[in-house]
C-alpha positions as CSV (number, residue, x, y, z in Angstrom):
1,M,60.0,48.1,21.5
2,K,58.3,45.4,23.6
3,L,55.2,43.5,22.5
4,R,52.3,42.4,24.7
5,L,49.6,39.9,23.4
6,Y,46.2,39.9,25.0
7,H,44.7,36.5,24.3
8,Y,42.4,33.7,25.5
9,W,43.8,30.2,25.9
10,R,41.3,28.4,23.7
11,S,40.8,31.2,21.1
12,S,41.9,29.8,17.8
13,S,42.7,33.3,16.4
14,S,44.8,33.9,19.5
15,W,46.6,30.6,18.9
16,R,47.4,31.7,15.3
17,V,49.4,34.6,16.7
18,R,51.1,32.6,19.3
19,L,52.2,30.1,16.6
20,A,53.6,32.9,14.5
21,L,55.4,34.6,17.4
22,A,57.0,31.2,18.4
23,R,57.9,30.4,14.8
24,K,59.7,33.8,14.4
25,Q,61.2,33.5,17.9
26,I,59.7,36.9,19.0
27,S,59.7,37.7,22.7
28,V,56.2,38.7,23.9
29,E,54.4,39.3,27.1
30,Y,51.2,37.2,27.3
31,V,48.2,38.6,29.1
32,A,45.1,36.4,29.4
33,V,41.7,37.9,28.8
34,S,38.7,35.8,29.6
35,L,35.9,35.5,27.0
36,L,33.4,33.9,29.4
37,D,33.1,36.1,32.5
38,G,32.7,39.6,31.0
39,E,36.3,40.6,31.1
40,S,36.5,40.9,27.3
41,E,33.5,43.2,27.4
42,S,35.0,45.5,30.0
43,E,35.7,49.2,29.2
44,T,39.4,48.4,29.7
45,H,39.5,45.8,27.0
46,R,37.2,47.6,24.6
47,A,39.7,50.4,24.7
48,R,42.1,48.0,23.1
49,N,39.5,46.5,20.7
50,P,36.1,48.0,20.4
51,L,34.6,44.6,19.5
52,G,35.9,43.1,22.7
53,F,37.6,40.2,20.9
54,V,41.1,38.8,21.1
55,P,43.9,38.7,20.0
56,V,45.2,42.2,20.5
57,L,48.8,43.0,20.0
58,E,50.0,46.0,22.1
59,F,53.2,48.0,21.3
60,L,55.1,49.1,24.4
61,D,57.4,52.0,23.6
62,E,58.8,54.1,26.5
63,K,59.4,57.0,24.1
64,D,55.8,57.0,22.9
65,P,53.2,57.6,25.7
66,N,50.3,56.7,23.3
67,R,49.2,53.1,23.4
68,R,49.2,51.4,20.0
69,Y,47.2,48.3,19.3
70,L,46.7,45.9,16.4
71,T,43.5,43.8,16.3
72,E,42.4,40.9,14.2
73,S,44.7,37.9,13.8
74,L,45.4,38.1,10.0
75,P,46.6,41.8,10.1
76,I,48.7,40.9,13.1
77,L,50.2,38.0,11.2
78,E,50.9,40.1,8.2
79,W,52.6,42.8,10.3
80,L,54.8,40.1,11.9
81,E,55.6,38.8,8.4
82,E,56.5,42.2,7.1
83,T,58.6,43.4,10.0
84,R,60.3,40.1,11.0
85,S,61.9,38.4,8.0
86,E,63.2,35.4,10.0
87,H,61.3,32.1,9.4
88,P,59.0,33.5,6.7
89,L,55.4,32.3,6.7
90,L,54.8,33.2,3.1
91,P,56.6,31.7,0.0
92,R,58.7,34.0,-2.2
93,D,56.7,33.3,-5.4
94,R,53.7,35.6,-5.7
95,F,51.3,33.0,-7.0
96,D,52.4,30.6,-4.2
97,R,51.8,33.4,-1.6
98,A,48.3,33.8,-3.0
99,I,47.6,30.1,-2.6
100,V,48.7,30.2,1.0
101,R,46.6,33.2,1.7
102,S,43.6,31.5,0.0
103,L,44.0,28.5,2.4
104,A,44.3,30.8,5.4
105,E,41.1,32.6,4.3
106,I,39.1,29.4,4.1
107,V,39.7,29.1,7.8
108,N,39.6,32.8,8.7
109,S,36.6,33.9,6.6
110,E,34.6,30.8,5.7
111,I,34.7,28.8,9.0
112,H,35.9,30.8,11.9
113,P,33.2,33.6,12.0
114,L,30.4,31.0,11.7
115,Q,31.7,28.7,14.4
116,N,32.2,31.5,17.0
117,L,30.1,31.4,20.1
118,T,28.6,34.8,19.4
119,T,27.3,33.5,16.0
120,Q,26.1,30.3,17.5
121,L,24.1,32.1,20.2
122,H,22.5,34.4,17.7
123,Y,21.5,31.5,15.6
124,S,19.8,29.4,18.2
125,D,19.2,28.9,21.9
126,D,19.2,25.1,21.4
127,P,22.6,23.6,22.1
128,E,22.1,20.7,19.7
129,K,21.1,23.1,16.8
130,R,24.2,25.2,17.5
131,K,26.4,22.1,17.4
132,K,25.0,21.0,14.1
133,W,25.3,24.5,12.7
134,T,29.0,24.6,13.7
135,Q,29.7,21.1,12.4
136,H,28.2,22.1,9.0
137,W,30.5,25.1,8.5
138,I,33.6,23.3,9.8
139,Q,32.9,20.3,7.6
140,S,32.3,22.3,4.4
141,G,35.3,24.5,5.0
142,L,37.7,21.7,5.7
143,E,36.5,19.8,2.6
144,A,37.5,22.7,0.5
145,Y,40.8,23.1,2.3
146,E,41.5,19.3,1.8
147,T,40.8,19.6,-1.9
148,I,43.1,22.5,-2.5
149,S,45.9,21.3,-0.2
150,Q,46.1,17.9,-1.9
151,R,47.8,19.7,-4.8
152,Y,50.4,21.5,-2.7
153,A,50.9,19.8,0.6
154,G,54.1,18.2,1.9
155,N,54.5,17.9,5.6
156,F,52.7,21.3,5.8
157,S,49.8,22.8,3.9
158,F,52.1,24.2,1.3
159,G,55.3,22.2,0.8
160,S,57.9,21.5,3.4
161,E,57.8,24.6,5.6
162,M,55.2,26.1,8.0
163,T,53.2,28.9,6.4
164,L,50.4,31.2,7.2
165,A,48.0,28.5,6.1
166,D,49.3,26.1,8.8
167,V,49.1,28.8,11.4
168,C,45.4,29.0,10.7
169,L,44.8,25.3,10.1
170,Y,46.3,23.9,13.3
171,P,43.8,25.7,15.6
172,Q,40.9,25.0,13.3
173,L,41.6,21.2,13.5
174,Y,41.7,21.6,17.3
175,N,38.2,23.2,17.0
176,A,37.0,20.5,14.7
177,K,37.8,17.9,17.3
178,R,36.1,20.0,20.0
179,F,32.9,20.0,17.9
180,E,33.2,16.3,17.1
181,V,34.1,16.6,13.4
182,N,36.2,13.6,12.4
183,V,39.5,14.9,11.1
184,D,40.5,11.5,9.8
185,Q,38.0,11.9,6.9
186,F,40.5,14.5,5.5
187,P,43.6,12.4,4.9
188,T,45.9,15.3,3.9
189,L,44.9,17.4,6.8
190,A,45.2,14.5,9.2
191,R,48.7,13.9,8.0
192,I,49.6,17.6,8.4
193,L,48.3,17.5,11.9
194,A,50.1,14.3,12.8
195,H,53.4,15.9,11.6
196,A,52.8,19.0,13.7
197,E,52.0,17.0,16.8
198,T,55.3,15.1,16.6
199,N,57.7,17.3,14.7
200,V,56.8,21.0,15.1
201,P,57.9,22.3,18.5
202,E,55.9,25.6,18.0
203,Y,52.7,23.5,18.0
204,A,53.4,22.0,21.4
205,E,54.8,25.3,22.8
206,T,51.7,27.3,21.9
207,H,49.0,24.7,22.3
208,P,45.9,25.7,24.3
209,S,46.7,23.2,27.0
210,V,49.8,25.2,27.9
211,F,47.8,28.3,28.6
212,E,44.7,26.7,30.1
213,P,43.9,28.2,33.5
214,K,44.9,25.8,36.2
215,T,42.3,26.9,38.7
């Protein structure tokens, strides 16, 4: 069975899935879907995801004529974890797994929905107000992440191996910089990011700059 990932180069939830696929060394076909020119709102893409969002993971099976899709990054990541045991993204201990999931959910539930462009545009037509709104939620979420990760972090958010938490954190720190939130105020997170930039090949391989349209 082949896999196809519909994604957008700067989508942080897309980047999460790219990171997990690279970490687990899973072959996948990448298909770009633009979020800015109406492509994601097309009938074709809404057949994959009724919300019109990315990422979408498609299952290509020649024996099954019906198209199967998975939407939302966390369920996709959990499916990858449950079906591909190589390079696990969750610790073996149940409590440790819950801590990792808690860190991931700070990003996924507490920051990401509120920083999304759709939320920003609903909040205000004023670009400066939207920027301050976004900075507020990124700041508060990363403060909580920093506090919790201080207890558990090594070179990664939890110990010495990449986990589901890092897969969510790396793209969020990229977004923090985009919205001019100073990552250096979070020393644990800044250290984790510095290690990823210099020692984690999957970070460089899946970075938005690799997938940014060249035209």
